[in-house]
Every structure is written in structure tokens, then in C-alpha cells.
Steps between C-alpha positions, in 0.01 A plus 500: 500500500341839552215568745224497237603172343537347847144597588364355177686176551359472850146551377557240230615255764184567698289448192669173415474372860140394455197556285288614791664836567606758244686818589504753214740789461246742654496296820143376460423154637277272295359170623352213305283226659805304619687803630473398864648159426814650341550790740735309740732433205509868403536618860796267556666630185443862605657428838809360329525815285475736797833679532627581848676805356341848468313571175585822308352820645427839342603859571269733688435684177332190354213497751156487335257631765206526262524143383453326834136385518335462841327161511260459786393163656235626742580870507757678719479379862498745789813427706585666832867579432565605863414149623610301196704184571662266248488147640750229396426147615506132400829316441711760679689487827407856599146612400488875454251780528649817354370855481577726207755674723672165559501420127632841396798455735620211287738554201320683216517380142382692195468358149355616168346200325240407242168393648327253267131416519344179371249717317773608258610844627827599665645804680842598629469585870727590790431294810670553834480295815653207685628179350283206595803289565606747771167450674526125477855516635359677807234233537752217444361242262465141626643210308258382233346841428410508129208739443377838623138614521389861497171619645364845419262740675248474216480117523739434212743209548808380318782246532854502366788256483770574754770557234296784350427653840870521591601633157704822552234704309195379687382782727226590738463854365377807687618750239409552134673740257683669787190574704304323771308208352145614419211316661359386165837346411521290815606716797632440752674196349489315169709242320723627219735293285612490133488117499119458540190601310274762658242267646771345719587838653252538781400840629410595862702211642423437865626148562783274380474127570791264423407138423665174402228411245250666273154527655181421305433873453811616314398847385184691409550498124688169498198331657299631205741349244800731472851353507642477850866587444426815300862570415660733242 
């Protein structure tokens, strides 16, 4: 089965999983009045379909810098980079507080992937940074850890399943298209992964909290009705 037919089959499976959530080929999420009731079924199916293997990437020549749209939640926050600290806490043995210098000493990963927005647009982008699983390895996850929360400097919040967080292509990026990550795109750190829709990929990440259960507030857009898993 080729890549395109595989993607279509996956979307069909998601459509058939329940009447409440429809995912069309443009990536737009549509909810009917019973969408919230059927979301756990769809999310469980998406988790089963998540592959632990890397998804196909693109050559540098495929980058589409003019197609990446800057979506703002509350505008670009003013962050003091000299005193910036990324905090990692919760269900970890060694809570961390890392400066950008600390983070940039860790192994660097670069990938060229397609960024897909729930609004229907997509762009091929190069992201560079540190694998999230490397950070969690440093913090040493405790037994029972299942979810990871992300807090951002602008007040945005998100949560992911642990399997997606430790996927080999899930990064905390500080580089975009071979240059330092621009402030409007999430500097100093943002989530970047080809396995999640854009609203899951928090910008201006300041804090990572590992938990053993989902909290009542699961994500900014999810708490307004969007699907929680947000997978591709």
C-alpha cells in the first residue's frame, strides 16, 4: 500500500469509528451534537494507529516558507531569553530547570516535515531542536507516567499522550528553516512533530509537566470542543 492510500484508509477508519467526529481529507475537524460522547472512541483508535517509526520527511528543497501561517493566541509574548528556563516536573525522578545553553548542548535533530493546520492549510517546514524523549530521559520518568502537559508563556496550554511525546520525530524546536526560531513562530522553544495537528504544537513552551492522568483542563482548544488526540 502506498503512502497516499494508507492515509486515506486511516482517515476512513477515523470516520467510521463514530458518528460524532469526522476528519476530512483537508484535515478539518467537524463535530455534531454528540461529538463529545464519541471522542474517546476516536482517540483510542488514533492511539492504536500511531506508529512508533519515523514518518516520511522531505528534502530541504521542498521547504515552503511562504505557506506557513502565523497563528496567534494572545499575541507574541515578551520573553527574556537571557534568563529563560525550561522547567520539567511532575512524575519524574529528577525535576529539571534548563537554560537555552543547557538545551543546545543536547543532541541536535533536524527534520523537514509537513505542518498541517486544522483550518485546512499545510506547509513543509524544517524544524531543528532537541528530541523530547531525550529531555524526559534526563528527567527520568516515574512508573505510571502517561501524559505530558505543556505550558506556554502566552497562557496557552496543551497535553499529549506519552507515546506521542517520545516519538522519534517529536521535537522542542529552536530552529526553523535553518535559522534561529523567530519570536512569532514560538521562540525560544516550540513543539514540532509530523504526527500532530498544528493546535497541538504549542509555541513559547516554558514548562513540561508529566502526569499519570488527564487533568480536567486538557488543552485550550480541546476544552472548547476540539479533539484531544489531534493525530495525523
